[in-house]
C-alpha positions as CSV (number, residue, x, y, z in Angstrom):
1,M,-0.3,-42.9,15.5
2,V,-0.8,-41.5,19.5
3,K,-2.4,-38.9,20.0
4,L,-1.3,-36.0,22.1
5,P,-3.3,-35.2,25.6
6,L,-5.9,-32.2,24.6
7,L,-4.2,-30.0,26.8
8,A,-1.0,-30.0,24.8
9,R,-2.4,-29.6,21.6
10,P,-2.0,-25.9,21.2
11,F,1.9,-25.8,21.7
12,T,2.3,-27.9,19.0
13,F,-0.3,-26.7,16.5
14,P,1.8,-25.3,14.5
15,G,4.4,-28.9,14.4
16,T,7.3,-29.1,15.6
17,D,8.4,-32.2,13.5
18,P,11.2,-32.0,11.0
19,F,8.5,-32.1,8.3
20,S,6.8,-28.8,9.7
21,A,10.2,-27.2,10.3
22,G,10.9,-28.1,5.6
23,F,7.6,-27.2,5.0
24,R,7.8,-23.3,6.5
25,T,11.3,-23.0,5.7
26,R,9.9,-23.3,2.0
27,V,6.2,-21.0,2.9
28,F,9.1,-18.1,3.7
29,R,10.8,-18.7,0.3
30,H,7.4,-18.5,-1.9
31,V,6.0,-16.0,0.0
32,A,9.5,-13.8,0.3
33,L,9.8,-14.1,-4.4
34,A,6.3,-13.1,-4.4
35,T,6.7,-10.1,-2.2
36,A,9.8,-9.3,-4.3
37,L,8.2,-9.7,-7.5
38,S,5.3,-7.1,-6.7
39,A,7.4,-4.9,-4.6
40,F,9.5,-4.6,-7.7
41,V,6.5,-3.4,-9.9
42,A,4.6,-1.2,-6.7
43,G,8.4,0.3,-6.1
44,L,8.6,0.8,-9.7
45,G,5.2,2.5,-10.1
46,A,6.2,4.2,-7.0
47,A,9.7,5.6,-8.7
48,V,8.2,6.9,-11.7
49,R,5.5,9.3,-9.5
50,L,8.7,10.7,-7.5
51,L,10.9,11.5,-10.6
52,P,9.5,14.5,-11.9
53,L,10.2,15.9,-7.8
54,A,13.9,14.5,-7.8
55,L,14.8,15.9,-11.4
56,D,14.1,19.5,-10.2
57,P,16.9,21.4,-9.4
58,A,15.1,23.8,-7.1
59,L,13.4,21.3,-5.2
60,P,15.9,19.1,-2.5
61,A,15.0,16.0,-1.8
62,A,14.8,16.7,1.9
63,A,11.7,18.8,0.5
64,F,9.2,15.3,-0.3
65,A,10.6,12.6,1.8
66,P,7.5,12.9,3.2
67,F,5.5,12.1,0.2
68,A,8.1,9.8,-0.6
69,R,7.9,7.6,2.6
70,S,3.9,7.3,2.5
71,L,4.1,6.4,-1.0
72,F,6.5,3.6,-0.5
73,A,4.8,2.6,2.3
74,L,1.9,2.4,-0.1
75,A,3.9,0.4,-2.2
76,I,5.1,-1.8,0.2
77,E,1.2,-2.4,1.7
78,V,0.2,-3.7,-1.6
79,S,3.5,-5.6,-2.0
80,L,2.8,-8.1,0.9
81,L,-0.4,-8.2,1.1
82,L,0.0,-9.8,-2.6
83,G,3.1,-11.4,-1.8
84,I,1.9,-13.4,0.9
85,S,-1.4,-14.9,-0.8
86,G,-0.1,-16.1,-3.9
87,G,2.8,-17.5,-2.2
88,V,1.3,-19.5,0.3
89,A,-0.7,-20.9,-2.6
90,S,1.9,-21.6,-4.4
91,A,3.7,-23.0,-1.6
92,L,0.6,-25.0,-1.0
93,Y,-0.2,-25.6,-4.5
94,A,3.5,-27.5,-4.6
95,L,2.6,-29.7,-1.6
96,G,-0.2,-30.9,-3.3
97,D,1.3,-32.0,-5.9
98,R,3.8,-33.8,-4.3
99,G,1.8,-35.8,-2.8
100,D,2.2,-34.6,1.0
101,G,-0.9,-33.4,1.2
102,R,-2.8,-36.8,0.8
103,A,-0.4,-38.1,3.0
104,L,-1.2,-35.9,6.0
105,A,-4.5,-36.7,5.2
106,A,-4.2,-40.2,5.1
107,L,-2.8,-39.6,8.6
108,G,-5.6,-37.6,10.1
109,E,-4.6,-34.4,9.6
110,G,-7.6,-32.1,8.8
111,P,-6.6,-29.5,5.6
112,L,-7.1,-26.4,8.2
113,R,-3.9,-27.9,10.4
114,T,-1.4,-28.1,7.5
115,V,-3.1,-24.7,7.0
116,A,-1.8,-24.0,10.3
117,R,1.4,-24.8,9.6
118,T,2.2,-21.6,7.2
119,G,1.8,-19.9,10.6
120,P,5.4,-19.0,11.8
121,S,6.5,-18.6,8.3
122,L,4.0,-15.8,7.9
123,L,4.1,-13.7,11.2
124,P,6.9,-11.5,10.0
125,F,5.5,-10.5,6.7
126,L,2.2,-10.1,8.5
127,L,3.6,-7.4,11.4
128,V,5.4,-5.9,8.4
129,L,2.1,-5.3,6.6
130,G,0.6,-4.2,9.6
131,G,3.1,-1.8,10.6
132,A,3.1,0.1,6.5
133,S,-0.6,0.2,6.3
134,Y,-0.3,2.0,9.4
135,L,2.0,4.1,8.4
136,F,0.4,4.8,5.4
137,G,-3.1,5.5,6.9
138,R,-2.1,7.9,9.4
139,D,-0.3,10.4,6.8
140,A,-3.1,9.5,4.3
141,G,-5.4,10.4,6.6
142,A,-4.4,13.4,7.8
143,P,-2.4,15.3,4.2
144,G,-2.2,18.3,6.2
145,R,0.2,17.0,8.7
146,V,2.7,15.3,5.7
147,L,2.3,19.4,3.9
148,G,3.3,20.3,7.0
149,E,5.9,17.9,7.5
150,I,7.2,19.0,4.1
151,I,7.5,22.6,5.2
152,A,9.7,22.0,8.0
153,R,11.8,19.9,5.8
154,G,12.3,22.9,3.8
155,E,13.1,25.0,6.5
156,Q,16.2,22.8,7.8
157,H,17.6,22.9,4.0
158,C,17.0,26.9,4.5
159,L,18.3,27.0,7.7
160,V,21.4,24.9,6.4
161,T,22.0,26.5,3.2
162,Q,22.1,30.4,4.9
163,K,25.7,29.0,6.5
164,G,26.9,29.6,2.7
165,G,26.5,33.4,2.6
166,T,24.4,33.3,0.0
167,P,21.2,34.1,-0.6
168,N,18.4,31.2,-2.1
169,T,15.2,30.5,-1.8
170,V,13.8,26.5,-1.3
171,V,10.8,25.8,-3.5
172,L,8.1,23.8,-1.8
173,P,6.0,20.8,-3.8
174,F,2.4,20.3,-3.2
175,V,2.2,24.1,-1.7
176,P,2.1,27.6,-3.1
177,L,4.7,28.4,-1.1
178,V,8.7,29.4,-1.5
179,W,11.2,30.0,1.9
180,L,13.7,33.0,1.8
181,C,17.0,32.1,2.9
182,A,18.9,35.3,3.5
183,P,22.7,34.7,6.1
184,G,22.1,36.5,9.4
185,Q,18.2,36.9,9.3
186,T,15.2,34.2,9.7
187,P,13.7,32.2,7.1
188,R,10.7,33.1,5.6
189,L,7.6,31.8,4.0
190,A,6.4,34.1,0.8
191,G,3.4,32.8,-1.8
192,R,-0.2,33.7,-1.6
193,T,-3.2,33.0,0.1
194,P,-5.5,30.2,-1.5
195,V,-8.9,32.3,-1.5
196,G,-8.2,35.9,-3.2
197,A,-4.6,35.0,-4.2
198,V,-3.3,37.9,-1.6
199,P,0.5,38.4,-1.7
200,L,2.1,37.4,1.7
201,T,4.8,36.5,3.9
202,A,5.2,34.8,7.3
203,R,7.6,33.3,9.8
204,N,5.5,29.8,9.7
205,V,2.7,27.8,8.3
206,H,0.6,25.1,10.9
207,L,-2.2,23.4,8.7
208,S,-4.8,21.3,10.0
209,G,-5.5,18.0,9.1
210,D,-8.0,18.0,6.6
211,L,-6.7,21.2,4.7
212,A,-9.4,23.1,6.2
213,R,-8.0,26.1,8.1
214,I,-4.0,27.4,8.0
215,S,-3.0,29.7,10.4
216,L,0.1,31.8,10.3
217,D,2.5,33.2,12.5
218,D,3.9,36.7,11.7
219,A,2.3,37.1,9.0
220,R,2.3,40.3,6.1
221,L,-0.3,40.5,3.6
222,L,-0.5,43.2,1.1
223,F,-3.7,44.1,-0.4
224,D,-4.2,46.0,-3.6
225,G,-7.2,47.0,-4.2
226,G,-7.1,50.1,-6.1
227,P,-7.7,51.1,-9.7
228,P,-4.4,50.0,-11.8
229,A,-3.6,53.8,-12.6
230,T,-3.4,54.2,-9.1
231,T,-1.5,52.9,-6.0
232,T,-3.1,52.3,-3.4
233,S,-2.8,49.2,-1.2
234,L,-3.4,47.7,2.4
235,H,-0.8,46.1,4.4
236,L,-1.9,44.1,7.2
237,H,0.3,42.8,10.0
238,A,-1.1,40.5,12.7
239,Q,1.0,38.0,14.8
240,E,-1.2,35.5,14.2
241,F,-3.5,35.4,10.9
242,S,-5.8,32.4,9.9
243,I,-8.0,31.5,7.2
244,A,-10.8,28.9,8.2
245,G,-13.5,26.9,6.2
246,L,-11.3,25.9,3.1
247,P,-12.7,23.6,0.7
248,P,-10.3,20.4,1.4
249,W,-7.6,20.3,-0.9
250,G,-7.5,16.2,-0.8
251,R,-9.5,13.7,0.4
252,A,-8.2,12.0,3.6
253,L,-8.9,8.3,4.2
254,V,-11.9,7.7,6.2
255,L,-10.7,4.4,7.7
256,P,-8.2,5.0,11.1
257,A,-4.7,4.2,10.6
258,N,-5.0,1.2,13.7
259,S,-8.4,-0.3,11.5
260,R,-6.4,-0.6,8.6
261,A,-3.0,-1.8,10.2
262,L,-5.8,-4.6,12.0
263,L,-7.8,-5.0,8.5
264,L,-4.7,-6.0,5.8
265,P,-3.5,-8.3,7.8
266,F,-6.9,-10.1,8.8
267,V,-7.9,-10.0,4.9
268,A,-4.7,-11.8,3.9
269,L,-4.8,-14.1,6.9
270,L,-8.6,-15.6,5.8
271,G,-7.6,-15.7,2.4
272,V,-4.5,-17.8,3.3
273,V,-7.1,-19.9,5.7
274,L,-10.1,-20.6,3.1
275,V,-7.9,-20.6,-0.2
276,G,-5.5,-22.9,1.2
277,R,-7.7,-25.4,2.8
278,R,-9.2,-26.0,-0.5
279,L,-6.0,-26.1,-2.1
280,V,-4.8,-28.9,0.5
281,L,-8.0,-30.8,0.1
282,R,-7.7,-30.4,-3.5
283,P,-5.0,-31.0,-5.6
284,L,-4.6,-28.9,-8.7
285,E,-3.3,-30.9,-12.1
286,G,-2.2,-30.3,-15.3
287,A,0.3,-27.6,-17.3
288,Y,-1.9,-24.2,-15.3
289,G,-2.1,-26.0,-11.7
290,R,0.1,-23.3,-10.4
291,V,-1.2,-20.7,-12.3
292,V,-4.5,-21.0,-11.0
293,A,-3.2,-21.7,-7.7
294,I,-2.4,-18.2,-7.6
295,V,-4.7,-16.7,-9.0
296,V,-7.5,-18.5,-6.4
297,G,-5.3,-17.5,-3.9
298,L,-4.6,-13.8,-5.3
299,A,-8.1,-13.0,-5.4
300,P,-9.5,-12.8,-2.1
301,A,-6.3,-10.4,-1.6
302,L,-7.4,-7.9,-4.8
303,G,-10.7,-8.0,-4.1
304,A,-10.6,-6.5,-0.4
305,F,-8.2,-4.2,-1.7
306,G,-10.1,-3.0,-4.7
307,S,-13.5,-2.9,-2.4
308,L,-11.0,-0.6,0.1
309,Q,-9.7,2.2,-2.2
310,A,-13.6,1.7,-3.5
311,L,-15.4,2.8,-0.2
312,E,-12.2,5.6,0.3
313,R,-14.5,7.2,-2.3
314,T,-17.2,7.5,-0.5
315,T,-18.5,8.4,2.9
316,A,-18.9,5.3,4.3
317,T,-18.0,4.5,8.2
318,A,-15.3,2.6,9.9
319,S,-17.5,0.1,10.5
320,T,-18.5,-0.5,7.4
321,F,-15.2,-1.2,5.8
322,L,-14.9,-3.3,8.7
323,L,-17.9,-5.4,7.7
324,I,-17.9,-5.6,3.5
325,V,-13.9,-5.8,3.2
326,P,-13.8,-9.4,5.0
327,A,-16.6,-10.1,3.3
328,V,-15.4,-9.4,-0.5
329,A,-12.3,-11.1,0.5
330,F,-14.7,-14.1,2.2
331,V,-16.9,-14.0,-1.5
332,L,-14.1,-14.1,-4.0
333,A,-12.3,-17.0,-1.7
334,A,-15.1,-19.3,-3.2
335,I,-13.8,-19.2,-6.8
336,P,-15.0,-23.0,-8.2
337,L,-11.5,-24.5,-8.7
338,E,-12.5,-26.5,-11.0
339,A,-13.6,-24.0,-13.5
340,L,-10.2,-22.0,-13.5
341,P,-8.6,-24.9,-15.6
342,S,-11.1,-25.3,-17.9
343,L,-10.9,-21.6,-18.9
344,F,-7.3,-22.0,-19.5
345,R,-7.3,-25.1,-21.3
346,R,-9.7,-23.4,-23.9
347,L,-8.2,-20.1,-24.1
348,A,-4.7,-22.7,-25.2
349,G,-6.7,-24.3,-27.6
350,K,-8.3,-21.2,-29.1
351,R,-4.3,-20.2,-29.2
352,V,-3.5,-23.7,-30.9
353,R,-6.1,-22.7,-33.4
354,N,-5.2,-19.3,-34.3
355,R,-1.7,-20.6,-35.2
356,E,-3.2,-23.5,-37.2
357,R,-4.5,-20.4,-38.8
358,S,-1.4,-19.2,-39.7
359,D,1.0,-21.7,-39.5
360,G,-0.9,-24.5,-40.7
361,P,-1.1,-27.4,-38.0
362,V,0.7,-28.4,-34.7
363,A,2.4,-31.3,-33.5
364,P,0.5,-33.4,-31.3
365,W,3.5,-32.9,-28.7
366,K,3.5,-29.7,-28.9
367,V,0.3,-29.0,-27.4
368,Q,-0.1,-28.8,-23.5
């Protein structure tokens, strides 16, 4: 074997030989299949949450489109995170099962270099993961912006329906407001204030990112403060009316969108390197070898995402996220590969014993 000059090695690190091309194709296929399976489950969950909104005849699809965008961005983020981890683990298991990993090691190739051959195949998945993480982090970090977009979409739908010549209303999801649409007139919002439930109409509404401040343009409010038997009321008209100091309607994400877009691809890549290095060094054998490889490969991604969700419920700072989440992935990547096959064998033996109690002895050739 002829060694390349030191300066030329970085340019051929991912591999330019025919084996690398075929291996990258297999990695891409495994990751794409794992991502598709995860996306089917995650997309089904997102569709179930959107189903009540889609079946509401008074709610136009344009009104809840921003919420659907954020929901499917989260589904894509989760499916890619799991697909990259599980797909690479499955591909490396196949590499070791055929003996290619041991052959590369015999030729002097280290496990990290073997794992690095997967880099070109993972690059598009990592880029899409970063984009989905940024999109979800941007929307979830400022829920007021998403609701403001929902209100603007409702106004556009109101202007379109006005051309029909009949008055109508456009119901908005997640906000107690309705667009009043009448031909030849400017659309107006109608609803009640979040404090005191005072009836109001306004030309438009502006929400802060954390929903703690609401500003109304051309607002008209009706304060009915008299006894029930009287008609005493106060009409208030203001060009700009603001309500500040409101309790937040929802919890905004602490981690900025830019940091989230970098953190999750880094965690996925960290899990691939740590777990892949061990799978190349210790090929798994037995009926449950691929299952063990996928479980071990998914563990860092699942742990990192779970810790990310848990930290979002606290008052942790962004630096805490950047320390804790990779640390959890690093710890879970050290799951002993030898422990899981024995666990699966123990579970399989228990299942066989249960079948013997109910159906009689099991033939030896049917026991895996």
